[in-house]
C-alpha positions as CSV (number, residue, x, y, z in Angstrom):
1,M,-0.1,-0.1,-0.2
2,T,1.5,3.0,-1.0
3,P,2.2,5.0,2.2
4,F,-0.5,8.1,2.9
5,D,-1.4,11.0,5.2
6,Y,-4.8,11.4,7.3
7,S,-6.8,13.1,9.4
8,R,-10.3,13.6,10.0
9,A,-12.7,16.4,9.0
10,G,-15.2,17.4,11.7
11,D,-17.1,19.1,9.1
12,V,-18.2,19.9,5.1
13,A,-16.6,22.6,5.4
14,A,-13.0,21.4,6.9
15,A,-14.0,18.2,4.9
16,L,-13.3,20.1,2.0
17,R,-10.4,21.9,2.9
18,I,-8.2,19.1,4.0
19,G,-9.7,17.5,0.8
20,A,-8.6,20.3,-2.1
21,G,-5.3,18.1,-2.8
22,V,-5.1,16.4,-6.0
23,Q,-4.7,13.1,-5.1
24,T,-6.7,13.4,-1.9
25,K,-9.7,11.5,-1.2
26,F,-12.6,11.0,0.8
27,L,-12.4,8.5,3.3
28,G,-16.1,7.1,4.3
29,G,-16.7,2.9,5.4
30,G,-14.0,2.2,3.8
31,T,-15.4,-1.1,2.6
32,N,-14.5,-0.6,-1.3
33,L,-11.6,2.0,-1.2
34,I,-9.0,0.3,1.6
35,D,-9.5,-2.5,-0.7
36,L,-8.6,-0.8,-3.9
37,M,-5.8,1.5,-1.8
38,R,-4.2,-2.6,-1.0
39,E,-4.0,-3.2,-4.7
40,T,-3.1,-0.4,-5.3
41,I,-5.0,1.0,-8.4
42,E,-6.1,3.9,-5.8
43,R,-3.1,5.6,-4.5
44,P,-3.9,8.2,-2.3
45,T,-1.3,10.3,-1.1
46,A,-4.0,11.3,1.8
47,L,-7.2,10.1,3.4
48,V,-9.6,12.7,4.9
49,D,-12.0,10.8,7.1
50,I,-15.7,12.1,7.4
51,T,-17.2,10.0,9.1
52,G,-18.1,12.0,11.4
53,L,-19.9,14.5,8.8
54,P,-23.8,14.5,10.0
55,A,-25.2,10.9,10.0
56,E,-28.9,11.9,9.8
57,I,-32.2,11.0,7.6
58,T,-34.3,13.5,8.1
59,E,-38.8,13.2,7.6
60,R,-40.1,16.0,5.5
61,D,-43.3,17.9,5.4
62,D,-44.2,16.2,2.1
63,G,-43.4,12.8,2.7
64,G,-40.1,13.2,1.4
65,L,-36.7,12.2,3.5
66,L,-33.2,14.0,2.8
67,I,-30.5,11.5,3.7
68,G,-26.3,12.1,5.2
69,A,-24.2,11.0,3.0
70,A,-22.7,9.5,5.9
71,V,-25.8,7.0,7.1
72,R,-24.8,4.0,7.5
73,N,-26.4,1.2,4.7
74,T,-27.8,-1.1,7.6
75,T,-28.8,2.8,8.7
76,L,-30.9,3.5,6.1
77,A,-32.7,0.3,5.8
78,E,-34.2,-0.4,9.2
79,H,-35.4,2.7,9.0
80,R,-39.2,3.3,9.6
81,A,-39.9,5.3,6.9
82,V,-37.9,3.4,4.3
83,R,-39.4,0.7,5.4
84,T,-42.6,1.4,5.0
85,R,-42.8,3.9,1.8
86,Y,-39.7,3.0,-0.2
87,P,-39.4,-1.3,0.6
88,M,-37.8,-1.0,-3.0
89,L,-35.0,0.3,-1.1
90,S,-34.4,-1.3,2.1
91,R,-35.0,-4.7,0.0
92,A,-31.8,-3.7,-2.5
93,I,-29.6,-2.4,0.3
94,L,-30.5,-6.3,3.0
95,A,-29.7,-8.5,-0.3
96,G,-26.7,-6.2,-1.2
97,A,-23.6,-7.4,1.4
98,S,-23.7,-9.0,5.0
99,A,-24.3,-7.5,7.8
100,Q,-20.6,-6.6,8.2
101,I,-20.5,-4.5,5.8
102,R,-24.0,-3.2,5.7
103,N,-22.6,-1.8,9.5
104,M,-19.8,0.0,7.9
105,A,-20.8,0.9,4.6
106,T,-21.9,4.5,3.7
107,V,-25.2,5.6,1.9
108,G,-22.2,8.0,-0.3
109,G,-19.6,5.9,-0.2
110,N,-22.1,3.0,-1.2
111,L,-22.7,5.8,-5.0
112,L,-19.3,5.2,-4.8
113,Q,-18.1,2.4,-5.4
114,R,-16.3,1.2,-8.4
115,T,-16.3,-2.0,-10.6
116,R,-15.2,-5.5,-9.6
117,C,-14.3,-6.4,-12.9
118,T,-11.3,-9.3,-12.7
119,Y,-9.1,-7.7,-15.6
120,F,-9.9,-4.5,-13.5
121,Y,-8.4,-5.6,-10.0
122,D,-5.0,-7.5,-12.1
123,D,-3.2,-4.8,-12.1
124,A,0.1,-7.1,-13.1
125,G,-1.5,-8.6,-16.4
126,S,-4.7,-7.1,-17.7
127,R,-5.1,-4.4,-19.7
128,C,-8.1,-2.4,-18.2
129,N,-9.4,1.5,-19.4
130,K,-10.4,2.1,-16.9
131,R,-7.4,1.9,-14.8
132,H,-5.3,2.9,-17.4
133,P,-6.6,5.1,-20.1
134,G,-5.1,4.0,-23.6
135,Q,-4.0,0.8,-22.2
136,G,-7.3,-1.7,-23.6
137,C,-9.8,-4.1,-22.6
138,D,-9.4,-7.7,-22.1
139,A,-12.3,-8.3,-20.3
140,I,-14.4,-7.6,-24.1
141,D,-12.8,-10.5,-25.4
142,G,-12.2,-12.2,-22.1
143,F,-14.4,-13.8,-18.9
144,N,-16.9,-11.3,-19.8
145,R,-19.5,-13.1,-18.2
146,N,-20.2,-10.9,-15.8
147,H,-20.0,-8.2,-17.3
148,A,-22.7,-4.9,-19.7
149,I,-25.2,-6.3,-22.4
150,L,-26.6,-2.3,-21.6
151,G,-24.7,1.0,-22.7
152,A,-21.1,-0.2,-23.2
153,S,-18.5,0.9,-25.5
154,D,-15.4,-0.3,-27.1
155,S,-13.6,0.9,-24.3
156,C,-15.3,-0.5,-21.4
157,V,-17.6,-2.8,-20.6
158,A,-17.8,-3.3,-16.8
159,T,-20.5,-3.4,-14.5
160,H,-21.3,-0.6,-11.9
161,P,-22.4,-3.0,-9.0
162,S,-24.2,-1.0,-6.3
163,D,-28.1,-2.6,-5.7
164,M,-28.8,0.3,-3.3
165,C,-28.1,2.6,-6.7
166,V,-30.3,0.9,-8.5
167,A,-32.8,1.5,-5.7
168,L,-32.2,5.2,-6.0
169,A,-32.1,5.5,-9.8
170,A,-35.6,4.4,-10.0
171,L,-37.0,6.3,-7.0
172,D,-35.9,9.6,-8.9
173,A,-33.3,10.1,-5.7
174,V,-31.3,13.7,-6.2
175,V,-28.0,13.4,-4.9
176,H,-26.1,16.7,-2.9
177,L,-23.2,18.1,-3.4
178,Q,-21.0,20.5,-2.3
179,G,-17.4,21.3,-3.8
180,N,-15.2,24.3,-3.1
181,G,-17.7,26.2,-5.3
182,G,-20.5,25.9,-3.7
183,E,-23.3,23.5,-3.5
184,R,-25.5,22.0,-6.4
185,A,-27.8,19.1,-6.7
186,L,-27.6,16.1,-8.9
187,P,-30.3,13.7,-10.1
188,L,-28.7,10.1,-9.6
189,V,-29.7,8.4,-12.7
190,E,-27.4,11.7,-13.8
191,L,-24.3,11.4,-11.3
192,H,-22.9,8.0,-12.8
193,R,-21.2,8.1,-16.3
194,L,-21.6,5.8,-19.5
195,P,-17.6,4.3,-20.7
196,G,-17.4,6.1,-23.9
197,D,-13.9,6.5,-24.5
198,R,-12.8,7.6,-21.4
199,P,-14.3,4.2,-18.8
200,D,-11.6,6.2,-16.6
201,L,-14.2,9.2,-15.8
202,E,-16.9,8.3,-13.7
203,T,-18.9,10.1,-12.0
204,M,-19.8,13.7,-12.8
205,L,-18.6,14.6,-10.0
206,Q,-15.7,17.2,-10.0
207,P,-11.9,17.1,-8.2
208,G,-12.1,18.0,-4.7
209,E,-17.0,17.6,-4.5
210,L,-18.2,16.3,-1.7
211,I,-21.8,14.1,-2.0
212,T,-23.4,15.2,1.5
213,A,-27.0,14.3,1.1
214,I,-29.3,11.9,-0.9
215,E,-33.1,13.2,-0.8
216,L,-36.3,10.4,-1.8
217,P,-38.9,13.0,-3.0
218,A,-41.8,12.2,-2.2
219,Q,-43.6,9.5,-4.3
220,K,-46.7,7.1,-3.4
221,I,-46.4,4.9,-6.6
222,A,-43.4,3.9,-3.9
223,A,-44.8,1.6,-1.5
224,R,-45.6,-0.8,-4.2
225,S,-42.2,-1.4,-4.5
226,T,-39.5,-4.3,-4.8
227,Y,-36.2,-5.3,-5.3
228,R,-35.3,-8.1,-7.0
229,K,-31.8,-10.2,-7.2
230,V,-30.6,-12.9,-9.7
231,R,-27.3,-13.9,-8.7
232,D,-24.6,-17.4,-9.1
233,R,-25.2,-18.2,-5.8
234,S,-27.2,-16.9,-2.8
235,S,-24.3,-15.2,-0.7
236,Y,-24.1,-11.7,-1.4
237,A,-22.9,-12.2,-4.8
238,F,-22.8,-9.1,-7.5
239,A,-26.3,-9.2,-9.4
240,L,-25.8,-10.1,-13.1
241,V,-28.9,-8.4,-12.9
242,S,-31.3,-7.0,-11.2
243,V,-34.9,-5.4,-10.7
244,A,-36.2,-1.9,-8.9
245,A,-39.9,-1.4,-9.4
246,A,-42.8,0.0,-8.6
247,L,-46.2,-0.4,-9.8
248,D,-49.3,2.0,-9.9
249,I,-52.7,0.2,-10.8
250,E,-55.7,2.3,-11.1
251,G,-58.9,-0.3,-12.6
252,D,-57.3,-1.9,-14.8
253,T,-55.1,0.1,-16.1
254,I,-51.3,0.5,-15.2
255,K,-51.7,4.5,-14.4
256,D,-47.8,5.0,-13.9
257,V,-44.5,3.1,-12.8
258,R,-40.7,3.3,-12.1
259,L,-38.6,0.8,-13.3
260,A,-34.5,-0.1,-12.5
261,L,-31.9,-2.2,-14.1
262,G,-28.5,-2.9,-12.3
263,G,-26.1,-5.2,-13.7
264,V,-26.6,-4.7,-17.2
265,A,-24.8,-1.4,-17.2
266,H,-22.0,1.0,-16.8
267,K,-24.3,2.3,-14.2
268,P,-27.7,1.9,-13.0
269,W,-29.9,2.0,-15.3
270,R,-32.6,3.8,-15.8
271,A,-35.3,1.8,-18.1
272,H,-37.4,4.7,-19.6
273,K,-37.9,2.8,-22.4
274,A,-40.1,0.0,-20.6
275,E,-42.1,2.3,-18.4
276,Q,-43.6,3.9,-21.4
277,A,-44.7,1.0,-23.0
278,L,-46.7,0.1,-19.5
279,R,-48.1,2.9,-19.1
280,G,-51.6,3.6,-19.4
281,R,-51.8,-0.9,-20.9
282,E,-53.9,-3.6,-18.9
283,P,-51.3,-5.2,-16.1
284,N,-50.5,-8.5,-17.4
285,A,-48.0,-10.7,-18.3
286,E,-48.3,-9.6,-21.8
287,T,-47.8,-5.8,-21.3
288,F,-44.9,-6.9,-19.4
289,R,-42.7,-8.9,-21.6
290,A,-43.6,-6.5,-24.6
291,A,-42.5,-3.7,-22.3
292,A,-39.4,-5.8,-21.6
293,E,-38.7,-6.3,-25.2
294,A,-38.8,-2.8,-25.8
295,E,-35.7,-2.1,-23.1
296,L,-33.8,-4.6,-24.3
297,A,-33.9,-4.1,-27.7
298,D,-30.8,-2.9,-28.1
299,A,-29.3,-4.7,-25.5
300,V,-25.6,-6.1,-27.1
301,P,-24.6,-8.9,-25.5
302,L,-20.7,-10.6,-25.3
303,R,-19.3,-13.9,-26.3
304,D,-20.2,-14.5,-22.8
305,N,-23.3,-12.8,-21.3
306,A,-25.1,-13.5,-23.8
307,F,-27.8,-15.6,-21.5
308,K,-28.4,-12.1,-19.3
309,I,-31.0,-9.8,-22.1
310,E,-33.2,-13.2,-21.4
311,L,-32.4,-13.1,-18.2
312,A,-33.4,-9.2,-17.0
313,K,-36.8,-9.7,-19.8
314,R,-38.0,-12.6,-17.4
315,T,-37.2,-11.1,-14.4
316,I,-38.8,-8.4,-15.6
317,T,-41.7,-9.7,-16.7
318,A,-42.0,-11.6,-12.7
319,V,-41.3,-8.7,-10.5
320,L,-44.2,-6.5,-12.7
321,G,-46.9,-9.9,-12.3
322,E,-45.5,-9.6,-8.4
323,L,-46.7,-6.4,-8.2
324,A,-49.7,-6.3,-10.0
325,G,-51.2,-9.1,-8.0
326,D,-50.3,-8.0,-4.9
327,A,-52.4,-4.7,-6.7
328,R,-55.4,-6.8,-6.3
């Protein structure tokens, strides 16, 4: 591990002041960052410990929530308002990691975790454009069973590993940011980048910018929602495909829907095409399958992961069917 300086910040202003260095990283739970430092993939010269920043979940008058970035994942998953108003989020967090990791990991850190692509972690012998821009991507012609089928590029086919982010994408979450240039807010679906020709640029954060909170808008539809994760084993493996969905049915018509996918792209994938195909239609298996077909129409499989296309379609259809059955 590369030597580094360590300091603690008692508030956001101090964190931004200390973290202004080019090679400085903010440290929350460290469940991903420390692993990357051990592998010498991340090589910060300084760490700013921000675990002392406010870690509160504030219930707003309109029914929405403001979640401090330092809130632990376990705390968020177990919060009464999350379990009752946004059950897909609670289920996504619980599906994402063991209790020990959830107890350490922070909400802000979860948003910024990096891919678990084998070639990204193999600094000794594999080419990876995310690790070294312009080097090449060994995953494209290598072992790519777990890799992307949507939004990938010739430079990178890695997938985003977060379960929580998939639910947040479906819930229209907003990320609050603060830097030395001031504060701003960004929809979560715009926080992460698709790889293009610069997969090393993973988010829209500016240098030295800090995630301070995540806002969940009040949404009646979110109360009837769920999250399903399909993985190779029932332990805490990363998703082959996951689906976060919420459904609002009025009579025999789908009034509204929220849908996002995980395990299929370089970022949490909001399924806008499927949502458009569902609104105003009758809630049945044929409708759900057609919407899934519309969303996956542009999927581009690699040698080992073509099965993900049909798996995603079946999982979308099954999850929407489950929610439709609960609504009747």
